[in-house]
C-alpha positions as CSV (number, residue, x, y, z in Angstrom):
1,M,-33.5,-139.1,89.1
2,E,-32.0,-142.0,87.3
3,D,-29.8,-143.1,90.2
4,S,-27.1,-145.6,89.5
5,L,-28.7,-149.0,89.4
6,N,-25.6,-151.1,89.8
7,R,-27.6,-153.3,92.1
8,A,-29.6,-154.4,89.0
9,D,-26.4,-155.9,87.6
10,N,-26.1,-158.1,90.7
11,I,-29.7,-159.3,90.9
12,F,-30.2,-159.9,87.1
13,P,-31.0,-163.6,86.7
14,F,-29.7,-163.9,83.2
15,P,-26.3,-165.2,82.1
16,D,-23.4,-162.7,82.0
17,R,-23.0,-160.7,78.9
18,P,-19.8,-159.9,77.1
19,R,-18.4,-156.7,78.6
20,T,-17.0,-155.2,75.5
21,F,-18.1,-151.6,76.3
22,D,-16.5,-151.3,79.8
23,M,-15.1,-147.8,80.1
24,H,-12.6,-148.2,82.9
25,S,-10.1,-146.1,81.1
26,L,-10.0,-143.8,78.1
27,E,-7.6,-146.2,76.3
28,S,-9.5,-149.4,76.9
29,S,-12.8,-147.9,76.1
30,L,-11.6,-146.7,72.7
31,I,-10.0,-150.0,71.9
32,D,-13.3,-151.8,72.8
33,I,-15.3,-149.4,70.6
34,M,-12.8,-149.9,67.8
35,R,-13.3,-153.7,67.9
36,A,-17.1,-153.4,68.2
37,E,-17.7,-150.8,65.5
38,N,-17.0,-151.0,61.8
39,D,-17.4,-147.4,60.9
40,S,-15.2,-145.6,58.4
41,I,-11.8,-144.4,59.7
42,K,-11.7,-140.6,60.3
43,G,-8.1,-140.3,61.3
44,R,-5.3,-141.8,63.4
45,L,-4.9,-141.0,67.1
46,N,-1.5,-141.2,68.8
47,Y,-2.6,-142.2,72.3
48,S,0.3,-142.2,74.7
49,Y,0.7,-141.9,78.5
50,P,3.2,-139.3,79.6
51,G,6.4,-140.9,80.6
52,S,5.9,-144.0,78.5
53,D,8.1,-145.1,75.7
54,S,5.4,-146.5,73.5
55,S,2.3,-145.1,72.1
56,L,-0.9,-146.8,70.8
57,L,-2.2,-145.9,67.4
58,I,-6.0,-146.2,67.4
59,N,-8.6,-145.3,64.8
60,A,-10.7,-142.3,65.4
61,R,-14.3,-142.5,64.4
62,T,-17.4,-140.4,64.6
63,Y,-19.6,-143.4,65.2
64,G,-22.3,-142.6,62.8
65,R,-22.7,-138.9,63.8
66,R,-21.9,-135.9,61.7
67,R,-18.7,-134.3,62.8
68,G,-19.3,-131.2,64.8
69,Q,-23.1,-131.4,64.7
70,S,-25.3,-131.5,67.7
71,S,-29.0,-131.5,68.3
72,L,-28.5,-129.2,71.2
73,F,-27.3,-126.3,69.1
74,P,-29.6,-124.4,69.0
75,M,-30.9,-126.1,72.1
76,E,-34.5,-127.2,71.8
77,D,-34.9,-129.6,74.7
78,G,-33.9,-129.3,78.4
79,F,-31.5,-131.4,80.3
80,L,-33.7,-133.4,82.7
81,D,-33.1,-136.6,84.5
82,D,-36.7,-137.3,85.2
83,G,-38.0,-138.1,81.8
84,R,-39.6,-134.7,81.1
85,G,-36.7,-133.3,79.1
86,D,-35.6,-136.0,76.8
87,Q,-33.1,-136.0,74.0
88,P,-34.3,-135.6,70.4
89,L,-34.5,-138.8,68.5
90,H,-31.1,-139.4,67.0
91,S,-30.6,-140.6,63.4
92,G,-31.1,-144.3,63.1
93,L,-34.0,-144.9,65.5
94,G,-36.6,-144.4,62.8
95,S,-35.0,-146.7,60.3
96,P,-35.4,-150.5,60.0
97,H,-33.6,-152.4,62.7
98,C,-32.2,-155.5,61.0
99,F,-29.4,-157.3,62.8
100,T,-25.9,-156.3,61.8
101,H,-23.3,-159.0,61.5
102,Q,-19.5,-158.8,61.9
103,N,-17.5,-162.0,61.3
104,G,-20.8,-164.0,61.6
105,E,-21.8,-162.4,64.9
106,R,-24.6,-160.0,65.5
107,V,-23.4,-156.6,66.8
108,E,-25.3,-155.0,69.7
109,R,-26.6,-151.5,69.0
110,Y,-28.5,-150.7,72.1
111,S,-28.3,-151.0,75.8
112,R,-30.5,-153.7,77.3
113,K,-31.7,-151.1,79.8
114,V,-34.5,-148.9,78.5
115,F,-36.1,-145.9,80.1
116,V,-40.0,-145.8,80.1
117,G,-41.6,-142.5,81.1
118,G,-45.1,-141.2,81.5
119,L,-46.6,-144.5,82.9
120,P,-50.2,-144.5,84.1
121,P,-50.1,-143.7,87.9
122,D,-52.0,-146.9,88.8
123,I,-49.9,-149.4,86.8
124,D,-47.9,-151.9,88.9
125,E,-44.8,-153.9,88.3
126,D,-46.6,-157.0,87.1
127,E,-48.7,-155.0,84.6
128,I,-45.6,-153.2,83.2
129,T,-44.0,-156.6,82.8
130,A,-47.0,-158.0,81.0
131,S,-47.1,-154.9,78.7
132,F,-43.6,-155.5,77.5
133,R,-43.2,-159.3,77.8
134,R,-44.0,-159.9,74.2
135,F,-40.6,-158.4,73.3
136,G,-38.7,-160.9,75.4
137,P,-37.7,-161.8,79.0
138,L,-37.3,-158.7,81.2
139,I,-37.1,-157.3,84.7
140,V,-38.8,-154.0,85.7
141,D,-36.9,-151.7,87.9
142,W,-36.8,-148.1,89.2
143,P,-34.6,-146.2,91.6
144,H,-34.8,-147.3,95.3
145,K,-37.3,-150.0,94.4
146,A,-35.9,-152.5,96.9
147,E,-35.9,-149.9,99.8
148,S,-39.4,-148.6,99.1
149,K,-41.0,-152.0,98.6
150,S,-43.6,-150.3,96.3
151,Y,-45.5,-152.1,93.6
152,F,-45.9,-148.8,91.6
153,P,-43.2,-146.7,90.1
154,P,-43.3,-143.6,92.4
155,K,-42.5,-141.0,89.7
156,G,-44.2,-142.4,86.7
157,Y,-41.1,-143.9,85.1
158,A,-39.3,-147.2,85.2
159,F,-36.5,-149.1,83.5
160,L,-36.9,-152.3,81.4
161,L,-34.0,-154.6,81.8
162,F,-34.1,-157.0,78.9
163,Q,-32.3,-160.3,78.7
164,D,-31.4,-159.9,75.0
165,E,-30.5,-156.8,73.1
166,S,-32.7,-158.0,70.2
167,S,-35.7,-157.4,72.5
168,V,-34.8,-153.7,72.5
169,Q,-34.7,-153.6,68.8
170,A,-38.1,-155.3,68.6
171,L,-39.5,-152.8,71.0
172,I,-38.2,-149.9,69.0
173,D,-39.7,-151.3,65.8
174,A,-43.1,-151.5,67.6
175,C,-43.1,-147.9,68.7
176,I,-44.6,-144.9,67.0
177,E,-42.5,-141.7,66.5
178,E,-43.8,-138.3,67.2
179,D,-41.8,-135.1,67.4
180,G,-38.6,-137.1,67.4
181,K,-39.5,-139.3,70.3
182,L,-40.7,-142.9,70.6
183,Y,-44.0,-143.9,72.1
184,L,-45.9,-147.2,72.8
185,C,-49.4,-147.5,74.2
186,V,-49.7,-149.1,77.6
187,S,-52.9,-149.9,79.6
188,S,-53.6,-149.9,83.3
189,P,-56.7,-150.9,85.2
190,T,-58.2,-147.4,84.8
191,I,-56.4,-146.0,81.7
192,K,-56.5,-147.7,78.3
193,D,-53.8,-147.3,75.6
194,K,-51.9,-144.5,77.2
195,P,-48.8,-143.5,75.1
196,V,-45.7,-143.8,77.2
197,Q,-42.3,-142.7,76.1
198,I,-39.6,-145.3,75.2
199,R,-36.1,-144.0,75.5
200,P,-33.4,-146.5,74.4
201,W,-29.7,-145.8,74.6
202,N,-27.8,-146.2,71.4
203,L,-24.3,-147.6,72.2
204,S,-22.8,-145.4,69.5
205,D,-23.8,-142.3,71.5
206,S,-21.4,-143.2,74.3
207,D,-18.3,-141.8,72.5
208,F,-17.6,-139.0,70.1
209,V,-14.3,-138.1,68.5
210,M,-14.4,-134.4,67.6
211,D,-10.9,-134.0,66.3
212,G,-9.2,-137.1,65.1
213,S,-6.0,-135.3,64.3
214,Q,-5.2,-134.6,67.9
215,P,-3.5,-137.0,70.4
216,L,-5.6,-138.1,73.3
217,D,-3.7,-137.1,76.5
218,P,-5.2,-138.5,79.7
219,R,-3.5,-135.6,81.5
220,K,-5.6,-133.2,79.6
221,T,-8.8,-135.1,80.3
222,I,-11.6,-134.1,82.7
223,F,-14.2,-136.1,84.7
224,V,-17.7,-134.7,84.4
225,G,-20.1,-135.7,87.2
226,G,-23.9,-135.2,87.2
227,V,-24.3,-135.6,83.5
228,P,-28.0,-135.9,82.6
229,R,-28.5,-139.4,81.2
230,P,-30.2,-138.4,78.0
231,L,-27.1,-136.4,77.1
232,R,-25.0,-137.9,74.3
233,A,-21.3,-137.8,73.9
234,V,-21.5,-135.5,70.9
235,E,-23.6,-133.0,72.8
236,L,-21.2,-133.1,75.8
237,A,-18.3,-132.5,73.4
238,M,-20.1,-129.5,71.8
239,I,-21.0,-128.0,75.1
240,M,-17.5,-128.2,76.5
241,D,-15.9,-127.0,73.3
242,R,-18.2,-124.0,73.3
243,L,-17.2,-123.2,76.8
244,Y,-13.5,-123.9,76.7
245,G,-12.5,-124.9,73.2
246,G,-10.0,-127.5,72.2
247,V,-12.2,-130.6,72.7
248,C,-11.0,-133.6,70.8
249,Y,-13.0,-136.4,72.5
250,A,-16.0,-136.9,74.8
251,G,-17.3,-140.1,76.3
252,I,-20.3,-141.1,78.4
253,D,-19.5,-143.6,81.2
254,T,-21.7,-146.6,81.0
255,D,-22.0,-149.6,83.3
256,P,-20.2,-152.7,82.1
257,E,-23.2,-155.1,82.2
258,L,-26.1,-153.2,80.7
259,K,-24.0,-150.5,79.0
260,Y,-26.4,-147.8,80.2
261,P,-25.2,-144.2,81.2
262,K,-24.1,-143.9,84.8
263,G,-24.5,-140.1,85.0
264,A,-20.9,-139.2,84.3
265,G,-18.6,-138.6,81.4
266,R,-15.1,-137.5,80.4
267,V,-13.8,-134.9,78.0
268,A,-10.3,-134.8,76.5
269,F,-8.8,-131.5,75.4
270,S,-6.0,-130.9,72.9
271,N,-4.3,-128.1,74.9
272,Q,-3.4,-127.4,78.4
273,Q,-5.1,-124.0,78.4
274,S,-8.5,-125.4,77.8
275,Y,-7.9,-128.2,80.3
276,I,-6.9,-125.8,83.1
277,A,-9.8,-123.5,82.3
278,A,-12.2,-126.5,82.7
279,I,-10.8,-127.8,86.0
280,S,-10.5,-124.3,87.4
281,A,-14.2,-123.8,86.9
282,R,-15.0,-126.9,89.1
283,F,-18.7,-126.7,88.1
284,V,-20.4,-126.0,84.9
285,Q,-23.9,-124.6,84.8
286,L,-26.2,-125.9,82.0
287,Q,-29.0,-123.4,81.7
288,H,-31.9,-123.6,79.2
289,G,-35.4,-122.5,79.8
290,E,-36.6,-123.8,83.2
291,I,-33.6,-126.2,83.4
292,D,-30.7,-125.3,85.5
293,K,-28.3,-128.2,85.7
294,R,-25.0,-128.0,87.5
295,V,-22.4,-130.6,86.6
296,E,-19.1,-131.2,88.4
297,V,-15.7,-131.0,86.7
298,K,-12.6,-132.6,88.0
299,P,-9.3,-133.9,86.5
300,Y,-9.5,-137.4,85.2
301,V,-7.4,-139.4,87.6
302,L,-5.3,-142.3,86.4
303,D,-4.3,-145.3,88.6
304,D,-1.2,-146.4,86.7
305,Q,1.1,-143.3,87.0
306,L,4.5,-143.1,88.7
307,C,5.2,-140.3,91.1
308,D,6.2,-137.2,89.0
309,E,8.7,-136.2,91.6
310,C,10.7,-139.3,92.3
311,Q,9.6,-141.6,89.4
312,G,8.9,-144.3,91.9
313,A,12.4,-144.2,93.6
314,R,11.0,-143.3,97.0
315,C,8.0,-145.7,96.9
316,G,9.5,-148.9,95.6
317,G,8.2,-148.3,92.1
318,K,4.6,-148.3,93.1
319,F,2.0,-146.3,91.2
320,A,1.3,-142.8,92.7
321,P,-1.9,-142.8,94.8
322,F,-2.3,-139.0,94.9
323,F,-3.0,-136.4,92.2
324,C,-2.9,-132.7,93.0
325,A,-5.5,-130.9,91.0
326,N,-4.3,-127.4,92.0
327,V,-3.1,-125.6,88.8
328,T,0.3,-124.9,90.5
329,C,0.9,-128.7,90.7
330,L,-1.1,-130.9,88.4
331,Q,1.1,-133.8,89.2
332,Y,1.0,-137.3,90.6
333,Y,2.7,-138.0,94.0
334,C,3.6,-140.9,96.2
335,E,2.9,-140.4,99.9
336,Y,6.5,-139.4,100.7
337,C,6.7,-136.8,97.9
338,W,3.2,-135.4,98.7
339,A,4.2,-134.7,102.2
340,A,7.6,-133.2,101.2
341,I,6.2,-130.9,98.4
342,H,3.0,-129.9,100.2
343,S,4.7,-128.9,103.4
344,R,6.0,-125.9,101.6
345,A,4.3,-122.5,102.1
346,G,1.3,-122.0,99.9
347,R,0.8,-125.7,99.2
348,E,-0.2,-127.0,102.6
349,F,-3.9,-126.6,101.8
350,H,-3.9,-128.5,98.5
351,K,-6.2,-131.5,98.5
352,P,-5.1,-134.8,96.9
353,L,-7.5,-136.6,94.5
354,V,-7.5,-140.4,94.4
355,K,-9.2,-142.7,91.9
356,E,-12.1,-144.8,93.2
357,G,-14.8,-147.1,91.9
358,G,-16.7,-146.0,88.8
359,D,-13.8,-143.9,87.6
360,R,-14.9,-141.1,89.9
361,P,-12.1,-139.1,91.6
362,R,-12.7,-138.0,95.1
363,H,-11.0,-135.7,97.6
364,I,-9.4,-137.3,100.7
365,S,-8.0,-135.9,103.9
366,F,-4.2,-136.1,104.1
367,R,-2.9,-136.3,107.6
368,W,0.7,-135.3,108.4
369,N,2.8,-137.9,110.1
């Protein structure tokens, strides 16, 4: 449902925002969070890339969440992308939303992109804009809006793209809370004061450190595709830990401009056994009630690794373009070494993974020379 709305970043007529929450890599994302948050230190993480001589000590935090706790255990809500199965209201939404300052600067707490569900069927874009304009300048968007040329959200939901994060906090303050969810009354030509659901994204829900005593190894990290957008990092961590054990970190990928979930995430394990079990599964089925959500699991592919076979000797020191996800390999290869190693019996059918835009690894067809 909530398709990636990267096009909204390009058409947004407001000035560029500081991109402090860009999650291009596990390391950079944690550094950004460390700078943006001022939570208490939960431990020290020794983050090092294999083959490197130096390691980066970073502070591990739980980002305002109780360690090891999740609203999904026991599960009470379904995983839906269409607004019908929404996350429970996390702690903090019901409290006063005064501006927080660090070094004299206000710290953003929410994405400027807000999901609105349960809209009246006859409400159009202009009427939605008018209903929320009092909170600040905004744009109304929904998936495939440009292609459909429709004036009405086709599935009863839309996204509010605010110019300022403070508008989101003002919107939250104006909402009423019921059963752990936020609502605001909106009127259309035929329906007066219909409660619609307001679902903001709290930036602190993008990352969760489950075990701050363990080193974060990018070679024990998986990419998870098809993650329902209401799902928080703490819940992703708990689900994967329940399935495979050994989870030390989980993150939800967000777009760099609006900092809204892109429908993917990553999970770092503390041991090779859990990592191999996860990538061997390839798909994880999330089942609850009428919900049956299948998410894709792949190795998290780095773009700054030397070939594990030749250490760059046969490729002029260039970073290795290929990663073999087969459990008999789990290595990075340059083109020369890939061809040499995978010409051997039993390995000729291995498929290389490469890193592409949005941190999403993809399979490619390797042709022999």
